[in-house]
C-alpha positions as CSV (number, residue, x, y, z in Angstrom):
1,M,20.5,36.7,-45.7
2,K,21.8,33.3,-44.8
3,K,20.1,30.5,-46.9
4,V,17.9,28.3,-44.8
5,V,19.4,24.8,-44.4
6,R,17.1,22.2,-43.1
7,P,18.5,19.2,-41.2
8,L,19.0,15.7,-42.5
9,P,15.8,13.6,-42.6
10,P,14.5,12.6,-39.2
11,D,15.9,9.4,-37.8
12,W,12.7,7.6,-37.2
13,G,14.5,4.5,-36.2
14,A,16.0,6.3,-33.2
15,V,12.5,7.6,-32.3
16,E,11.2,4.0,-32.5
17,Q,13.8,3.0,-30.0
18,L,12.6,5.9,-27.7
19,E,9.2,4.4,-27.9
20,K,10.5,1.1,-26.7
21,S,12.0,2.8,-23.7
22,L,8.7,4.1,-22.5
23,P,6.5,2.2,-20.0
24,P,3.2,0.8,-21.4
25,V,1.0,3.3,-19.6
26,A,2.9,6.2,-21.2
27,L,2.6,4.7,-24.6
28,Q,-1.1,4.2,-24.1
29,R,-1.5,7.8,-23.1
30,I,0.5,9.0,-26.1
31,E,-1.6,6.9,-28.4
32,S,-4.7,8.4,-26.9
33,A,-3.4,11.9,-27.3
34,V,-2.4,11.3,-30.9
35,G,-5.9,9.9,-31.6
36,R,-7.5,13.0,-30.2
37,I,-5.3,15.3,-32.3
38,V,-5.8,13.3,-35.5
39,E,-9.6,13.2,-35.0
40,A,-9.6,17.0,-34.5
41,K,-7.4,17.7,-37.5
42,Q,-9.3,15.4,-39.8
43,R,-12.6,17.3,-39.1
44,G,-11.0,20.7,-39.5
45,G,-10.4,21.3,-35.7
46,K,-7.6,23.2,-34.2
47,V,-4.6,22.3,-31.9
48,V,-3.0,24.8,-29.6
49,V,0.3,24.1,-27.7
50,V,0.9,25.7,-24.3
51,T,4.7,25.7,-23.8
52,G,6.9,26.4,-20.8
53,S,10.4,27.7,-20.9
54,G,13.8,26.0,-20.3
55,P,13.3,22.3,-21.1
56,N,11.2,23.1,-24.2
57,I,14.1,25.1,-25.6
58,H,16.9,22.7,-24.6
59,E,15.1,19.5,-25.7
60,G,14.3,20.9,-29.2
61,V,10.6,20.9,-28.5
62,T,10.1,24.6,-29.5
63,T,11.9,23.8,-32.8
64,L,9.7,20.7,-33.3
65,V,6.5,22.8,-32.6
66,A,7.7,25.3,-35.3
67,E,7.9,22.3,-37.7
68,L,4.4,21.2,-36.7
69,I,3.2,24.7,-37.4
70,R,4.8,24.6,-40.8
71,V,3.0,21.3,-41.8
72,G,-0.3,22.5,-40.4
73,I,-0.7,20.4,-37.3
74,V,-0.4,23.2,-34.7
75,D,-2.7,26.1,-35.1
76,G,-1.7,28.3,-32.1
77,V,1.0,28.6,-29.4
78,T,1.2,30.2,-26.0
79,T,4.6,30.5,-24.5
80,S,6.8,32.5,-22.1
81,S,8.6,35.8,-22.7
82,A,11.9,33.9,-22.0
83,V,11.2,31.6,-24.9
84,V,10.5,34.7,-27.1
85,A,13.8,36.2,-26.1
86,H,15.7,33.0,-26.8
87,E,14.0,32.5,-30.2
88,M,14.9,36.1,-31.1
89,A,18.5,35.3,-30.4
90,G,18.5,32.1,-32.3
91,V,17.2,29.5,-29.8
92,L,20.5,28.1,-28.6
93,D,24.0,29.7,-28.5
94,C,27.4,28.4,-27.8
95,V,29.0,30.6,-25.1
96,K,32.3,30.8,-23.4
97,R,31.9,31.1,-19.6
98,V,34.7,32.9,-17.8
99,D,35.3,34.7,-14.5
100,G,33.9,38.1,-15.3
101,R,36.2,39.8,-12.7
102,E,39.2,38.6,-14.6
103,A,37.8,40.1,-17.8
104,G,37.3,43.5,-16.1
105,V,33.5,43.3,-15.6
106,A,32.3,45.2,-12.5
107,E,31.7,42.7,-9.8
108,S,28.4,44.5,-8.9
109,L,27.0,43.5,-12.3
110,L,27.9,39.8,-12.1
111,P,25.5,37.1,-11.0
112,H,26.3,34.7,-8.1
113,G,29.6,32.9,-8.8
114,G,31.0,35.8,-10.9
115,A,30.5,34.1,-14.3
116,F,30.3,36.1,-17.5
117,E,29.6,34.8,-20.9
118,L,30.9,35.5,-24.4
119,T,28.6,34.6,-27.3
120,E,30.8,32.6,-29.6
121,M,30.2,34.0,-33.1
122,T,31.9,33.8,-36.5
123,G,33.6,37.0,-37.7
124,P,31.0,37.8,-40.3
125,A,28.1,37.3,-37.8
126,L,29.9,39.5,-35.3
127,A,30.4,42.1,-38.0
128,R,26.7,42.1,-38.9
129,L,25.8,42.5,-35.3
130,G,28.3,45.4,-35.0
131,E,26.2,47.3,-37.6
132,E,23.3,47.5,-35.0
133,L,25.2,47.5,-31.7
134,A,28.3,49.4,-30.7
135,L,30.5,46.5,-29.7
136,D,33.1,46.7,-26.9
137,E,36.0,45.2,-28.9
138,G,38.3,45.3,-25.8
139,L,35.8,43.4,-23.7
140,I,35.4,40.8,-26.5
141,E,39.1,40.4,-26.8
142,R,39.6,40.0,-23.0
143,L,36.8,37.5,-22.8
144,G,38.3,35.6,-25.7
145,Q,41.7,35.4,-24.0
146,A,40.4,34.5,-20.6
147,Q,40.3,30.9,-19.3
148,G,36.9,29.4,-19.5
149,R,34.8,26.6,-21.1
150,S,32.3,26.6,-23.9
151,V,28.7,25.4,-23.3
152,I,25.5,25.4,-25.2
153,K,22.8,27.5,-23.6
154,A,19.5,29.2,-24.3
155,A,20.4,31.9,-26.8
156,G,20.9,35.6,-25.8
157,N,20.4,35.5,-22.1
158,L,23.6,36.5,-20.2
159,G,25.9,36.2,-23.2
160,Y,27.7,39.3,-24.6
161,P,27.0,40.7,-27.1
162,M,23.9,38.8,-28.1
163,G,22.1,39.2,-24.8
164,L,22.6,43.0,-24.8
165,H,21.6,43.2,-28.5
166,I,18.3,41.4,-27.8
167,E,17.6,43.7,-24.8
168,R,18.0,46.7,-27.0
169,L,16.3,45.3,-30.1
170,A,13.2,44.7,-27.9
171,Q,12.6,48.4,-27.7
172,V,12.7,48.6,-31.5
173,V,10.1,45.8,-31.8
174,L,8.0,47.4,-29.1
175,R,7.8,50.7,-30.9
176,L,6.8,49.0,-34.2
177,A,4.2,46.9,-32.5
178,K,2.6,49.8,-30.7
179,E,2.5,51.9,-33.9
180,R,0.6,49.1,-35.6
181,G,-1.6,47.9,-32.8
182,E,0.0,44.4,-33.0
183,S,1.5,42.1,-30.4
184,F,5.3,42.2,-29.9
185,E,5.4,38.5,-30.7
186,K,3.8,39.0,-34.2
187,V,6.2,41.8,-35.2
188,A,9.2,39.9,-33.9
189,G,8.1,36.8,-35.8
190,L,8.3,38.7,-39.1
191,G,12.1,38.9,-38.7
192,A,12.6,35.6,-36.8
193,D,14.1,32.5,-38.3
194,E,11.4,30.3,-39.9
195,R,12.4,27.4,-37.7
196,T,11.4,29.2,-34.5
197,M,7.8,29.2,-33.3
198,L,7.8,33.0,-33.7
199,G,9.0,32.8,-37.3
200,A,6.8,29.8,-38.3
201,G,3.8,31.4,-36.8
202,A,4.3,34.7,-38.6
203,R,4.7,32.9,-41.9
204,A,1.7,30.6,-41.5
205,G,-0.6,33.2,-39.9
206,V,-0.7,31.2,-36.7
207,P,-0.9,33.2,-33.4
208,V,2.0,32.9,-31.0
209,L,1.3,34.7,-27.7
210,V,2.9,35.0,-24.3
211,T,0.5,34.3,-21.5
212,I,-0.1,36.7,-18.6
213,P,1.6,34.5,-16.0
214,Q,4.6,34.0,-18.2
215,L,5.3,37.7,-18.9
216,V,8.0,37.9,-16.2
217,G,11.2,36.7,-17.8
218,G,13.3,37.4,-20.7
219,G,14.6,40.7,-19.3
220,A,13.6,43.7,-21.4
221,V,11.9,41.4,-23.8
222,G,9.3,40.4,-21.2
223,L,8.7,44.1,-20.3
224,A,8.3,45.0,-23.9
225,I,5.9,42.2,-24.6
226,G,3.8,43.3,-21.6
227,D,3.8,46.9,-22.8
228,S,2.9,46.0,-26.4
229,L,-0.7,45.0,-25.5
230,S,-2.9,45.9,-22.5
231,V,-3.5,43.1,-20.1
232,S,-7.2,43.1,-21.2
233,E,-6.3,42.9,-24.8
234,R,-3.8,40.1,-24.3
235,S,-6.3,38.2,-22.2
236,T,-8.9,38.6,-24.9
237,R,-6.6,37.3,-27.6
238,L,-5.5,34.4,-25.5
239,A,-9.1,33.5,-24.7
240,G,-9.9,33.7,-28.4
241,M,-7.0,31.3,-29.3
242,L,-7.8,28.8,-26.6
243,G,-11.5,29.1,-27.3
244,E,-11.0,27.9,-30.8
245,A,-8.9,24.9,-29.8
246,D,-10.3,21.4,-29.9
247,V,-7.1,20.0,-28.3
248,I,-4.7,21.9,-26.0
249,I,-1.3,20.3,-25.4
250,E,0.6,21.5,-22.3
251,S,4.4,21.0,-22.4
252,A,6.4,21.3,-19.2
253,V,4.5,24.5,-18.1
254,A,3.4,25.8,-14.7
255,L,0.5,28.0,-13.7
256,T,-1.8,26.5,-16.4
257,Q,-4.9,27.2,-14.3
258,E,-4.2,30.9,-14.6
259,I,-3.5,30.5,-18.3
260,H,-6.7,28.6,-19.0
261,D,-9.3,30.4,-16.9
262,G,-8.0,34.0,-16.9
263,P,-11.0,36.2,-16.6
264,F,-13.0,34.6,-19.5
265,E,-13.2,30.8,-19.0
266,T,-16.4,29.6,-17.5
267,H,-16.1,25.8,-16.9
268,T,-13.4,25.8,-14.2
269,G,-12.3,29.4,-14.1
270,H,-13.5,32.8,-13.1
271,G,-15.4,33.8,-16.2
272,I,-18.8,33.7,-14.6
273,W,-18.9,37.5,-13.9
274,A,-17.6,38.3,-17.4
275,A,-20.5,36.2,-18.8
276,W,-22.9,37.8,-16.3
277,E,-21.9,41.2,-17.7
278,G,-22.4,40.1,-21.3
279,Q,-18.7,39.9,-22.3
280,P,-17.4,37.2,-24.7
281,T,-16.3,34.1,-22.8
282,W,-15.2,30.5,-23.5
283,S,-15.4,27.1,-21.9
284,L,-13.0,24.2,-21.4
285,E,-16.0,21.8,-21.4
286,G,-15.7,19.2,-24.1
287,R,-12.1,20.0,-25.0
288,S,-9.1,17.7,-24.8
289,I,-6.3,18.9,-22.6
290,V,-3.1,16.8,-22.9
291,R,-0.4,17.6,-20.3
292,I,3.1,16.3,-20.7
293,D,4.8,16.6,-17.3
294,L,7.3,14.7,-15.2
295,D,5.5,15.5,-11.9
296,P,4.2,12.2,-10.4
297,A,1.9,14.2,-8.1
298,L,-0.1,15.4,-11.0
299,E,-0.5,11.9,-12.2
300,K,-1.7,10.8,-8.7
301,V,-4.3,13.6,-8.5
302,W,-5.5,13.0,-12.0
303,Q,-5.9,9.3,-11.4
304,A,-7.7,9.9,-8.1
305,E,-10.3,12.0,-10.0
306,R,-10.7,9.2,-12.6
307,D,-11.1,6.6,-9.8
308,D,-13.8,8.2,-7.6
309,K,-14.1,11.9,-8.2
310,R,-12.1,12.8,-5.0
311,V,-10.8,16.1,-6.4
312,Q,-14.3,17.4,-7.1
313,A,-15.6,16.1,-3.8
314,A,-12.8,17.9,-1.9
315,I,-13.7,21.1,-3.8
316,N,-17.4,20.7,-3.1
317,L,-16.7,20.3,0.7
318,G,-14.0,23.0,0.8
319,R,-11.4,20.5,2.1
320,P,-7.7,21.2,1.8
321,K,-6.5,19.0,-1.1
322,T,-2.8,19.1,-0.1
323,K,-3.6,17.1,3.1
324,Q,-6.2,14.9,1.5
325,F,-3.9,13.7,-1.3
326,E,-0.6,14.0,0.6
327,V,1.2,15.7,-2.3
328,P,2.4,19.3,-2.9
329,F,-0.8,20.6,-4.5
330,R,-0.7,23.2,-7.2
331,M,-4.0,24.9,-8.0
332,E,-3.7,23.8,-11.6
333,M,-4.0,20.2,-10.6
334,S,-7.6,20.5,-9.5
335,G,-8.6,22.3,-12.7
336,F,-6.8,19.8,-14.9
337,A,-7.9,16.7,-13.0
338,R,-11.6,17.6,-13.1
339,L,-11.8,18.1,-16.8
340,E,-13.3,15.0,-18.4
341,G,-11.2,15.6,-21.5
342,S,-7.9,15.9,-19.7
343,L,-5.1,13.4,-20.2
344,A,-1.9,13.1,-18.2
345,V,1.2,12.0,-20.0
346,T,3.8,11.5,-17.3
347,G,7.2,11.5,-18.9
348,D,10.2,13.5,-20.2
349,I,9.1,16.0,-22.9
350,G,12.4,15.2,-24.7
351,V,11.2,11.7,-25.2
352,V,7.4,12.1,-25.4
353,W,7.4,14.8,-28.1
354,P,9.4,13.0,-30.8
355,V,7.4,9.8,-30.2
356,M,4.2,11.7,-30.5
357,A,5.4,13.5,-33.6
358,R,6.3,10.3,-35.3
359,R,2.8,8.9,-34.8
360,L,1.1,12.1,-35.8
361,A,3.1,12.3,-39.0
362,R,2.2,8.8,-40.0
363,A,-1.5,9.1,-39.1
364,L,-1.9,12.5,-40.9
365,G,0.3,11.6,-43.9
366,V,2.7,14.6,-43.5
367,E,6.5,14.7,-43.9
368,L,8.4,16.3,-41.1
369,A,11.8,17.9,-41.9
370,F,12.8,18.1,-38.3
371,V,12.3,15.9,-35.2
372,S,13.7,16.6,-31.8
373,H,15.7,14.2,-29.7
374,P,16.5,14.1,-25.9
375,Q,19.4,16.3,-25.2
376,D,21.2,13.6,-23.2
377,T,21.5,11.3,-26.3
378,A,24.1,11.5,-29.1
379,L,21.4,12.5,-31.5
380,G,20.2,15.1,-29.1
381,Q,23.6,16.6,-28.9
382,S,23.8,16.7,-32.7
383,M,20.4,18.3,-32.8
384,R,21.6,21.0,-30.4
385,D,24.8,21.6,-32.4
386,W,22.6,22.0,-35.5
387,I,20.3,24.5,-33.8
388,V,23.4,26.6,-32.7
389,K,24.8,26.6,-36.2
390,E,21.7,26.9,-38.4
391,I,18.9,28.8,-36.6
392,Q,19.7,32.5,-36.9
393,P,18.9,35.5,-34.7
394,L,16.1,37.8,-35.6
395,D,16.9,39.7,-38.8
396,R,16.0,43.3,-38.3
397,E,16.0,44.3,-42.0
398,R,13.7,41.4,-42.8
399,M,11.3,42.5,-40.1
400,L,11.3,46.1,-41.3
401,S,10.8,44.9,-44.9
402,A,7.9,42.7,-44.0
403,L,6.2,45.6,-42.2
404,G,6.5,47.7,-45.3
C-alpha cells in the first residue's frame, strides 16, 4: 500500500489574499457562518455538509471537507453518487483525450464529439489494476500512440481503464454492503483513501450518505448505491443525520428542498403525515442553514424574505413566486429563504471554502494539513496536480481486510 503523503502546510497567506478579493457583504456572511459553526462545536453540537458534484471535486472542496472530518469539525456529509464514484477512483485523474474512432473504439459507444479517454497511470499502478481487471493492452497501446491532449478531470468517469474498473468494482461493494446490511458508501469508505470524504468518514465513524435526489449519476456506482439500501431506509438514515445537525452547510448543490424535507421533515417539508402516523420525524426549526452558491437569484429571494416576508406571503396566498420575484424560481428557494436560521453566502465555493476554513481553524484551535484553493489560480493548479498524484483509488484488499 502506498504511504500517505500529506501536502505542504497550507498557504494561509494566499488564503488571506482571497479574503481581500471578496466583497464586504460576502465576508460578513462568512464571518456569521463561522460564528454559528464555532458556537455549535464549542457546545458539542454537530455540523453536516451537503455537497453537490462537479465544482466541489474540481475546486478541492471535497478534499477539504475530508480534512475537516479528520480534525473533528464536520460530523456528517451528504453527497451525490457521482462524487462517490470519483472518490473511489481517486478524486481527480489525468487523462489523455483522443478521437476514439482513430483508436478503434466503436462509434456507437462514443459520446458526442467522438472523444475517448485514457487514464494516465504509472506502470506499477496499471499492473496493480491489471490484477483485478482484464486489461485490453492493445487498446491502451493504441490510445497511447494516438494524437490527443492531457487534461485533469474527475477521476474514473469516461477514462479507460479506471472508469470501467470502478463500474465493475461497484458490484463487489454492493454485494458486500447487502451481506452486512450497510450502505454502499460505508463499505466503499473502508477501502477509500483517507483524504476522501468516504475514507475520512469511515475512519472517523462519520456518516457519508448519498441523498435520494442525487442517486442518479456515477453510472453503475449510482445504481449500486441505490440498491444497497431501500429508499425508506436511506431516507430514515438521512433524516437521522440531518436531524442531529445544528448547522447544515450547503455547497453548490441543487434540489436541497427535497434533500431536507424528504418524507420526515416537519417545518417546511412533507413530514406532517409521517408525524400524524407516529413515525419519527425531525424539524429544521431553530437550525442554521448556510448555503454557498453563485446564484444571484437565491440571494434576491433570501433578501426579500428578510426585508418584508414576501416569500411566506406569496406561499400563504398561493401566488406564483416566479412572476412575483421575476427570477427563475426553484422550489428550494422558498424553503431556504423562509428559514429564520438560513444564511446565503453568494460566492465561488473555490474561494469561500478556504476562507471559511482558515477562520474556523483559528477560532477552534485546530491545525489543518490541507486547504483548497480556486482551480483557476496557480496554487489551485498545484493542488489539483497533488490530488492526481497522491490521492489513490479505492484499495480492494484494504476494504476486504477491514470487513474481516
